ROMAR-53993 format. One line per field, with one value per residue (C-alpha): residue number from 1; residue in one letter; x, y, z. Coordinates in Angstrom, 1 decimal. Example, Ala and Ser with C-alpha at 12.3 -4.5 7.8 and 13.67 -1.06 7.14 Angstrom:
BEGIN
seq c(1, 2) .
type c(a, s) .
px c(12.3, 13.7) .
py c(-4.5, -1.1) .
pz c(7.8, 7.1) .
This chain:
BEGIN
seq c(1, 2, 3, 4, 5, 6, 7, 8, 9, 10, 11, 12, 13, 14, 15, 16, 17, 18, 19, 20, 21, 22, 23, 24, 25, 26, 27, 28, 29, 30, 31, 32, 33, 34, 35, 36, 37, 38, 39, 40, 41, 42, 43, 44, 45, 46, 47, 48, 49, 50, 51, 52, 53, 54, 55, 56, 57, 58, 59, 60, 61, 62, 63, 64, 65, 66, 67, 68, 69, 70, 71, 72, 73, 74, 75, 76, 77, 78, 79, 80, 81, 82, 83, 84, 85, 86, 87, 88, 89, 90, 91, 92, 93, 94, 95, 96, 97, 98, 99, 100, 101, 102, 103, 104, 105, 106, 107, 108, 109, 110, 111, 112, 113, 114, 115, 116, 117, 118, 119, 120, 121, 122, 123, 124, 125, 126, 127, 128, 129, 130, 131, 132, 133, 134, 135, 136, 137, 138, 139, 140, 141, 142, 143, 144, 145, 146, 147, 148, 149, 150, 151, 152, 153, 154, 155, 156, 157, 158, 159, 160, 161, 162, 163, 164, 165, 166, 167, 168, 169, 170, 171, 172) .
type c(m, i, p, a, d, q, f, v, e, l, d, r, q, w, h, d, r, k, s, f, h, c, g, a, g, e, l, d, r, f, l, v, q, f, a, a, r, h, r, e, a, g, v, s, k, t, m, v, l, p, a, r, n, n, k, t, g, i, c, a, y, y, t, l, s, h, t, e, i, a, r, q, s, l, p, k, t, l, a, r, k, l, p, c, y, p, v, p, v, m, l, i, a, q, l, a, v, h, q, a, i, q, g, h, g, l, g, k, v, t, l, i, r, a, l, q, h, c, l, a, i, h, q, h, l, p, s, f, a, v, v, v, d, v, l, n, d, e, v, q, g, f, y, e, q, y, g, f, s, q, l, v, h, d, n, g, h, t, r, l, f, i, a, m, k, t, i, e, q, l, f, a) .
px c(71.9, 68.4, 67.7, 65.1, 62.3, 63.5, 66.5, 67.1, 69.6, 72.9, 73.0, 76.6, 75.3, 73.1, 74.4, 77.5, 79.6, 82.8, 81.2, 80.3, 82.6, 81.8, 85.1, 86.2, 88.3, 87.6, 83.9, 84.2, 86.5, 84.1, 81.3, 83.4, 85.4, 83.6, 79.9, 78.7, 81.2, 80.2, 76.6, 77.4, 79.4, 76.4, 78.2, 76.4, 73.8, 74.2, 71.3, 71.7, 69.6, 69.7, 69.7, 66.3, 67.7, 70.4, 69.1, 72.5, 74.1, 74.2, 73.3, 73.8, 74.3, 74.4, 75.6, 74.2, 75.7, 75.5, 78.1, 78.4, 79.8, 81.2, 78.6, 81.3, 81.7, 78.1, 77.3, 76.7, 73.0, 72.5, 75.0, 73.5, 70.3, 72.0, 73.4, 77.1, 78.1, 78.6, 75.5, 74.1, 73.9, 73.3, 76.2, 75.9, 79.1, 79.1, 77.0, 77.9, 76.4, 77.7, 79.8, 77.7, 74.7, 76.2, 74.8, 71.1, 70.0, 70.5, 72.8, 70.0, 67.6, 70.1, 70.6, 66.8, 66.4, 69.2, 67.7, 64.3, 65.9, 67.6, 64.3, 62.6, 65.3, 65.0, 61.4, 62.7, 66.2, 66.4, 69.5, 70.2, 71.5, 72.8, 76.5, 78.7, 82.4, 83.2, 86.0, 86.6, 85.2, 82.9, 81.3, 81.0, 79.2, 76.8, 75.8, 75.7, 73.2, 70.8, 71.2, 74.2, 76.5, 80.1, 80.6, 84.4, 87.4, 90.4, 93.6, 92.1, 88.9, 85.5, 82.5, 79.1, 75.8, 72.1, 69.8, 67.2, 64.6, 65.4, 65.0, 61.7, 60.5, 61.8, 59.6, 56.6) .
py c(-268.7, -269.5, -269.4, -267.1, -268.5, -267.6, -266.8, -263.3, -261.8, -260.8, -257.1, -255.9, -252.9, -255.0, -258.6, -259.2, -261.3, -261.1, -263.1, -266.0, -269.1, -272.4, -274.2, -273.8, -270.7, -270.6, -270.4, -267.8, -265.6, -265.8, -264.5, -261.6, -260.6, -261.7, -262.4, -258.8, -257.8, -260.8, -259.8, -256.2, -257.5, -259.6, -263.0, -264.6, -264.2, -265.0, -265.8, -265.8, -267.2, -264.6, -265.4, -264.8, -263.4, -261.3, -260.1, -259.1, -262.5, -265.2, -268.8, -270.2, -269.1, -270.3, -268.7, -269.5, -268.8, -270.1, -272.1, -274.7, -278.2, -280.3, -282.7, -285.4, -285.1, -286.5, -290.2, -291.5, -292.2, -288.5, -287.0, -288.7, -286.7, -283.3, -281.0, -281.2, -277.9, -276.9, -277.6, -274.8, -275.7, -273.9, -273.8, -274.0, -272.1, -271.9, -273.5, -273.2, -273.3, -271.4, -273.7, -272.9, -274.6, -277.4, -280.9, -279.9, -280.4, -276.8, -278.0, -280.0, -277.1, -274.8, -277.3, -277.7, -274.0, -273.6, -276.4, -274.7, -271.5, -273.2, -274.7, -271.3, -269.9, -272.9, -272.0, -268.8, -269.8, -273.5, -275.4, -279.1, -279.7, -278.3, -278.8, -278.3, -278.5, -280.3, -279.4, -282.8, -286.4, -285.4, -282.7, -285.1, -287.6, -284.9, -284.1, -287.7, -288.6, -286.2, -287.6, -285.8, -288.0, -287.6, -285.7, -285.3, -285.8, -283.9, -282.7, -283.7, -281.7, -283.3, -281.9, -283.4, -282.9, -283.6, -283.4, -280.7, -283.4, -285.1, -281.8, -281.3, -284.7, -284.1, -281.0, -282.2) .
pz c(228.0, 226.7, 222.9, 221.5, 219.4, 215.9, 213.8, 212.6, 210.2, 211.8, 212.7, 213.3, 215.4, 217.6, 218.0, 220.3, 217.9, 220.1, 222.9, 220.7, 221.2, 219.8, 220.3, 216.7, 216.2, 212.5, 213.0, 215.8, 213.7, 210.7, 212.8, 214.2, 211.2, 208.0, 208.4, 208.2, 205.5, 203.3, 203.6, 202.6, 199.7, 198.6, 198.9, 201.8, 204.5, 208.2, 210.4, 214.2, 217.0, 219.8, 223.5, 225.0, 228.3, 226.6, 223.2, 222.0, 222.7, 220.0, 220.8, 217.3, 213.7, 210.1, 206.9, 203.4, 200.0, 196.5, 194.8, 192.1, 191.8, 189.0, 187.6, 187.6, 191.4, 191.9, 192.0, 188.5, 189.1, 189.8, 187.4, 184.3, 184.8, 184.9, 182.2, 181.3, 183.0, 186.7, 188.8, 191.1, 194.8, 198.1, 200.5, 204.3, 204.6, 208.4, 211.2, 214.9, 218.4, 221.4, 223.7, 226.7, 225.2, 223.1, 223.6, 223.9, 220.3, 219.1, 216.3, 214.9, 215.3, 213.5, 210.7, 210.2, 210.1, 207.6, 205.4, 205.6, 204.5, 201.6, 200.5, 200.6, 198.4, 196.1, 195.4, 193.7, 192.6, 192.0, 193.3, 192.8, 196.4, 199.6, 200.3, 203.4, 203.9, 207.2, 209.6, 211.0, 211.4, 214.3, 212.2, 209.3, 211.5, 212.6, 209.0, 207.9, 210.6, 208.9, 205.4, 204.0, 201.8, 200.8, 197.6, 197.5, 199.7, 198.6, 200.4, 203.8, 203.2, 202.8, 201.1, 201.8, 200.0, 200.3, 197.2, 197.2, 196.4, 199.6, 201.5, 199.9, 201.0, 204.6, 204.9, 202.8) .
């Protein structure tokens, strides 16, 4: 499976969602059952990286949405500069790479593309940060190596964030 050159919006009629397997059933199920429905409902957008040699196959994908976080959940140095109501952020709701091509840097490429997409949206609809909910310690380590920090840890779930100002500096 060789990745194409660019991400495109998921097309339920064209892309073969059922053949995508990343090793995390939750992420596989989301792509098959919910990604297209959530787009139609206007709650998220899923971008896929098709396979070059099989244009209906999917090598990787990410899903973006908006959400908000409590100002108090941020580090005090950041929170004191913000208004006293919930803070708007972008959410990387899903990010996954097909099992057949994991370990070749495609996760990093997918994350970079997702962050670039968030930055483009930020130009029109400002957000304070990008957040991600991690599935396990390995996934947490992946995001932390790219500058994400822990926001909250509650009931065994961890949410990480990276400030939009940091993303702007990364791509400047």
